[in-house]
N, C-alpha and C positions, 0 to 999 in steps of 0.2 A: 120083962125077957127080953123082945124084941130090944126095949133104949138100953140096958146092960150090955148086949152084946153088938151096937153099933156102936157103943163109948168106948168094950173094948180096942173095935175092931178101930178107933180111932187112933184110941194110944200104940196101938202096934206100927199103926200107919204112921203115925206124927214122930216117932223113934227107928223106924228102918227108911223112913224122906232123907231124914238128915244123914243116917249112914251113906246111902245109896249116895246122897249130893255130897258128902268127905272124901266119898272112895272115888267119884268121877274126876276132882277138884286135887285130890293127890298124884289120879292116875294123870292129868293136865298138867302141873307141876312135874311132874318126873317130865314129862315131854319135855317140858320148855327145857328143862333144865342140858336136858342131852341135847339139848338141839342150838343152844347156849353153846358148849364143849364144842360141838363138831364145828361152830361155825369159830371159835375161841380157835381152835388148831388151824383154821382154811387159812386165819389170818394171819397165824404164825407165817404160815407154809409163803402166804402172797409176802408177805413182810420180805422173809429172806428173797425171795425171787424177786423182790424190787429192788433191791440191795445189786444182786447180782446181774439183774438189768443196767443202772448207773452203771455198775463199772467199767461193764465191756462197755458199754453209748457213750462212756467217755475215754478210754482206748482206741475205738472208731474215731472218738473226733479228732482223736489225734495222730491219729495216724491219716485222715483227713487232711486235715491240716497242714499234713510235713507235705502230703503231695499237690496242693498250690500254692506252698511258697517255690516250690522245684523251683527256680527260672535258671539253672546249671546246661547249661552244651550237652558235659558228659560227662564219665566217673571220674576222670583224666581230674577237669578244673572243679568237683564234689569233693573231692582228697585235696587238694589245692588252698580253696576256699577254708576248710573246715581243722587241716592240722597248723599250715602259714600262722597264723595268728598265732599259737602256741610256743612259737620258735623255735622248730620242731627241722628250719628248713635244710640246714646240715646233716641232722641225723634219720632222712629220708634217702634212705640210697636211689628206690626206684621204683617207677606208678607204672604197673603194665598192664597196657586190660587185655583181659585174657579172651574174653568171645561175650555178645547179647546175645539175649535169648527172651524169641517173644514168647508172651501168654495169650490167656486170655483177653482181658483186655488190660494189656501194660507192658513195658519194654521193661526186660533184666537184665542192664551191664555190668560185667560183671570186672574187676583189675583186681591184681595180683599185687601187693604194698610192700616193700623189705623195709623196717625200720632198724637203723643198730644203734647198739649204745646211747638207751634209753634208762631213766632209773624208774623208781616202782611206781610213787611220784609220777614221773609223766605220763607211766601206763596207764594208771589208773584214772589219770585227764584223758588220754586216748580215747579209752572205749567207753566214758563218760560222754566224751562230746560227740562222740558218733552211737549213741542212747537219745542222744537230746538233740540234734540236727535239724534244724530248720527241713531239709527235705528225708525223703523213702531211702536210710540206709541200711544195711544189712549189714551185717558178721555170720558170712558161710563158711570158716574156715578159721581157725585163730593157734598160730605156733611159736609159744613162749620159750628162748632157752636164755641161756645166762652167756655175758657177756667171758670171748677166751681172754680177755687181756685185763677185765676188773671183773669178778664176781656179783658187784653189787649193781652191774650193769647187764641190762638185758640183750638179747635182738630179737625184734619180733617179722611174726611173716603172719601176712593174713589174706583171707582174699572177702574180698567189700563186694554190696552189690548195690548199685543205682537202679532205684524200681522209679521207673515215670507212667505215668498213662497216659495212652494213647490220645 
């Protein structure tokens, strides 16, 4: 009887042990799958952050590059260098410096610029040149009104700021 009891015990343990091993392996596989899904979601988040970081880094590098090219003495010279090559000498009515603000690490010099009888193409070119200037220029305020003599032309009044590092 003892031999048959041992054989029965061996048969039962031969079935129970593989079942327990399968349960442990299944549990480990499910845990690994959860970890994999968690890592994939973190990878997506980090990928989005990397793209945003590169975009912001490009913007910062662009602004820092503009600061290093700024060899102008003041806002009036900056406006002249920017707009005169476009052939707008007769259309620029006035460039009036309005003030200088001392910021933490920079100086901001403002001027009010009046341009009369510019067509739409020239207007777009003016703002494009300001945006892509090799110096840190900022449009603080812009007013664009149609000309009284010819509605195809516009009069532009804007406040430009030149930002220079101390």
